[in-house]
Structure formats: C-alpha cells, structure tokens
N, C-alpha and C positions, 0 to 999 in steps of 0.2 A: 504494500500500500504506500503511495507516495506521501512524503512528509508535507503536511499542510503549511502554507506560507503564513507567517505571522509578521506583520509590519509594525514596527514601533520606533520611537525616537523622534527628535526634533532637530532639523537641520536648516541653518540660515544659508541662503544661496543668493548669488547675484544674477540679475537678468540683464543681458546686454541690450544695446540699442536695436539689435535685430530680433530680439525676443528669444534669444537662446539662453538656456540655463543649464548648468551642470547638475545633473540629477545625482543625488547621493549614491555612491558606489554600493553601499550595503543594501539599499532598497532596489537599486537598478539590477543588481545580481539576482534578486528574487523575482523581479518582474519579467526578466527575459530579454531577448534580443530586440523586441519591439513591444510597445504597450500602448494602452488607450488612455487619453486624457479627455475628460468631458466635463460639462457643467455640473457642479455639485450644489449643495445647499448652504445657506448662510453666507454666500458670497465667495465660496472657495471653489476649487476645481477638484474633481475626483480622478484618481489614477488607478487603473486596473491592469493586471496582466491580460494578455489577449485571451487566455483560457478562461479567466474569471469573468471577463467582460462577456464572452460568449455564453457562459453559464447564466449570468444575470439576464442576458438577452433572451435566452430560452425560457426562463421563468416568466419574464414579461410577456412573451408571446403566448404563454399558456393561460394567462389571465383573461377574463372577459374584456373585450375592447372598450366597453363603456367605462370600465374602471381604470384601465391601464393606458388608454390613448394619450392623455396629457403627459404622463411620465415617459412614455415611449418617445413622444415628440422631443422632449427636452433631452432625454438620455441619448438618443440616436442622432438627432440633428446637430448636436454640438460635439459629437464624438470625433476625435482625430487620432489616427494611429501615428505614433512617433517612433523613430529609431535613433538611439544615441549615436553620435559620431565617435571618432577615435578618442576624443577628449572626454567623452561621457556627457556631452551637451545634447539637449533636445530643443527643438524649435517649438515653442508654444504659439499656436496660431493667434493672430492679432485679435480675433473676436473673443477668444478665451482669455487673453491677457486683459482685454478691456472688461470683460465680465468680472474677472477677479480683482481688477484694479492693480495689476502688476506693473510696476514702473521702477526698475532699478534693483529692487530687492524682493525676495520671496522667502517664505518659510514653508518647508516641506515636512509633513508629519506622517508618521505611520499610525494607522488606525485599524489594527487587527487584520482585516481582510483586504484593505486597500490603503492607498496613500492620499493625502490631500495637499494641495498647494494653496497657500494663503498670502495675501498682502499682509505685511508684518503688523500694522496697526489693527487691522480686522482681527488677526489672530489674538493679539493682546486683549482686545475687547471681548472676544469670544471666551477667553479664559477667565476674565473678570466677571462674566455673567453668572457663573456658577458660584453661589455663596457657599461658605464653609459648611453651614448646616445642611444645605441641599446636597453637597458632596457626600457628607456623612450618611445621609439618607440613601443616596444612590449606592454607596458602598455596602449597605446592608443586604443588597441583593446577593452578594457573595456569601 
C-alpha cells in the first residue's frame, strides 16, 4: 500500500516579476513532477498532486450536478497544471496571482492532504482569526 502524503510546514517564498516562485523542495518532492494549482478559499490558492486532484475531480463528478456545479466551476476553471523548472520554480498564472493577491512574497503551507499559497498579510490575518479558546475547543476533537 503506498504511503499517504502528509503536507505540513510553513515556508516564506519570493514571487518574481514574472510570477515565478520557488516551491519548497520538501513539498515539491511529495507533489511530483507536475501538480495542480487552483483557487482555494479565504483568498488562498490550493495545490494538489495530479493524482489527488484527479481523485477530488472524480468525487465531484459523482455528486449531483445541482449541488456540485458551483464548486466544479471554481475548482476546474481556475485549475492550472504547473511543472517546476530546474531551479524548482513554478509559474503561477496571472489570474491566480491576482486572486490570491500575490505580489513579491508568498507563504506556502502544508495542510494535511494539500498545500496552500497565501499572500503573507492574509495568512497572518487568517491565523489571528482563531482565538485561543476556539483553538482549544477544536483540539478536543482529538
């Protein structure tokens, strides 16, 4: 049975004027030779391995269209397959950079089964949203 990928960690990255960003090697190795970047939630971008994206796509296709069509539109219309170059850089399409507010800097985080790309200030705000008491409550799930 293949080992399940587990993405974790926080990585501060630069985004150059052409929209290229070095994707963290540890995460890149687990994602494979090419991977998918698409629109996420809360102003970030989601990053999936090609295999995981295909699995999510299959699950979406199995849902009734009335329930899944809005999500399918966002998930597929904004998806872009990227391949790291020899320096480990990926080109984030302009529409996705604009969606995520990426301009010069980005934060890449591992989130269990996928990665996310955030504009640094948005990431700080997202972290501050969860109050200490709420975090303790969420941790009780474990």
